C-alpha positions as CSV (number, residue, x, y, z in Angstrom):
1,M,32.0,-14.8,-22.4
2,Y,33.3,-12.8,-25.3
3,E,35.6,-10.7,-23.2
4,K,36.9,-14.3,-21.6
5,G,37.7,-15.5,-25.7
6,A,34.6,-17.2,-26.1
7,E,33.0,-17.0,-29.6
8,V,30.0,-15.9,-30.0
9,I,27.2,-16.3,-32.4
10,L,24.6,-13.9,-32.0
11,A,21.0,-15.0,-33.9
12,C,19.4,-12.0,-35.2
13,R,16.3,-11.1,-37.6
14,N,18.4,-8.0,-39.2
15,L,21.8,-8.4,-39.4
16,E,22.8,-4.6,-39.5
17,S,21.5,-4.7,-36.4
18,A,23.4,-7.3,-35.5
19,E,26.7,-6.0,-36.8
20,D,26.1,-2.5,-34.3
21,A,25.6,-4.5,-31.7
22,I,29.3,-6.8,-32.7
23,N,31.0,-3.3,-32.7
24,K,29.5,-1.9,-29.3
25,M,30.6,-5.4,-28.3
26,K,34.3,-5.3,-29.5
27,Q,34.8,-1.5,-28.6
28,K,34.6,-2.7,-24.5
29,G,37.4,-4.9,-25.3
30,G,37.5,-9.1,-25.7
31,T,39.7,-11.9,-27.1
32,G,36.9,-14.1,-28.7
33,I,35.2,-14.6,-31.9
34,L,32.0,-12.6,-32.6
35,T,29.6,-13.9,-35.2
36,A,25.7,-13.0,-36.5
37,L,23.6,-15.0,-38.5
38,T,19.9,-14.6,-39.3
39,F,17.1,-15.9,-38.2
40,D,13.7,-15.1,-37.3
41,L,12.5,-16.3,-33.7
42,S,8.7,-16.1,-35.3
43,S,9.2,-18.8,-37.8
44,L,9.5,-22.2,-36.5
45,A,11.3,-22.7,-40.4
46,S,13.8,-20.5,-39.5
47,A,14.3,-21.6,-35.9
48,Q,14.7,-25.1,-38.2
49,A,16.9,-23.1,-40.8
50,F,18.7,-21.8,-38.5
51,A,19.5,-25.0,-36.4
52,E,20.2,-26.7,-39.3
53,N,23.0,-24.6,-40.3
54,F,24.3,-24.0,-36.9
55,I,24.9,-27.8,-36.9
56,A,26.4,-28.2,-40.2
57,R,28.6,-25.1,-39.3
58,Y,29.7,-25.6,-35.8
59,G,28.7,-29.3,-34.1
60,Q,29.2,-27.6,-30.8
61,L,27.2,-26.3,-28.5
62,D,28.4,-25.0,-25.2
63,I,25.7,-22.5,-24.1
64,L,22.1,-21.1,-25.5
65,I,20.8,-18.1,-24.3
66,N,17.5,-17.1,-25.1
67,N,16.4,-13.5,-24.6
68,A,14.8,-11.8,-27.1
69,G,11.2,-11.5,-27.9
70,V,8.7,-9.1,-28.8
71,A,5.7,-7.4,-26.5
72,L,2.8,-4.9,-26.6
73,T,2.2,-6.2,-30.7
74,P,-1.5,-5.7,-32.3
75,L,-3.1,-9.4,-33.5
76,T,-0.2,-10.2,-35.9
77,R,0.5,-13.9,-36.9
78,T,3.4,-15.4,-37.4
79,A,3.9,-17.1,-41.2
80,E,3.0,-20.6,-38.9
81,G,-0.5,-18.5,-37.9
82,Y,0.2,-18.4,-34.0
83,E,-0.3,-15.1,-31.8
84,L,2.8,-13.4,-32.7
85,Q,3.9,-12.7,-28.9
86,F,2.8,-16.2,-28.3
87,G,4.7,-17.8,-31.4
88,T,8.1,-15.7,-31.2
89,N,8.3,-15.4,-27.1
90,F,7.9,-19.1,-26.7
91,L,7.0,-21.5,-29.0
92,G,10.3,-20.1,-31.4
93,H,12.5,-20.3,-28.4
94,F,11.1,-24.1,-27.2
95,V,11.4,-24.8,-31.2
96,L,15.0,-23.4,-31.2
97,T,16.4,-25.0,-28.1
98,G,14.4,-28.5,-29.4
99,Y,16.5,-28.7,-32.5
100,L,19.8,-27.7,-30.7
101,Y,19.1,-29.9,-27.8
102,P,21.2,-33.0,-29.3
103,L,24.1,-30.6,-29.3
104,L,23.9,-29.5,-25.4
105,K,22.8,-32.2,-23.7
106,D,26.8,-34.2,-23.8
107,V,27.8,-30.6,-22.4
108,P,29.5,-31.4,-18.8
109,V,28.0,-29.5,-16.7
110,H,30.4,-27.9,-13.3
111,A,29.0,-26.8,-10.3
C-alpha cells in the first residue's frame, strides 16, 4: 500500500521498533506516508485512547489490518485482568476494531 502512495499508520507498542520497520519499508521504495503511533494491544484502555486519537487526527480509515499478537507466554494478566494471550490476540483487536468501526462502515466496497 505504501508503495502505491497510501498513508500507512503503524500502531506499535515500541516506537523504536516501529521506526526500524518504517526505515525498512522506505528502503524498498514508495510514494506514500508512513507514521507510527503508540498502541499497546494488550491494554483495552490503550485501544480506546489510540482509537480516539486516530479519529481526532485522521477522521478517515479505509483499511484496518489486525496482525499483531503474542504466543506461548507464561501465565500473565493484562492491566484489565484478562489472560495475556486472550487479552492481546482477541480482545485487543476486537476492541480496537469496535472503536474504529464507525470510520470503516462507510468505506465503499469494491468487488
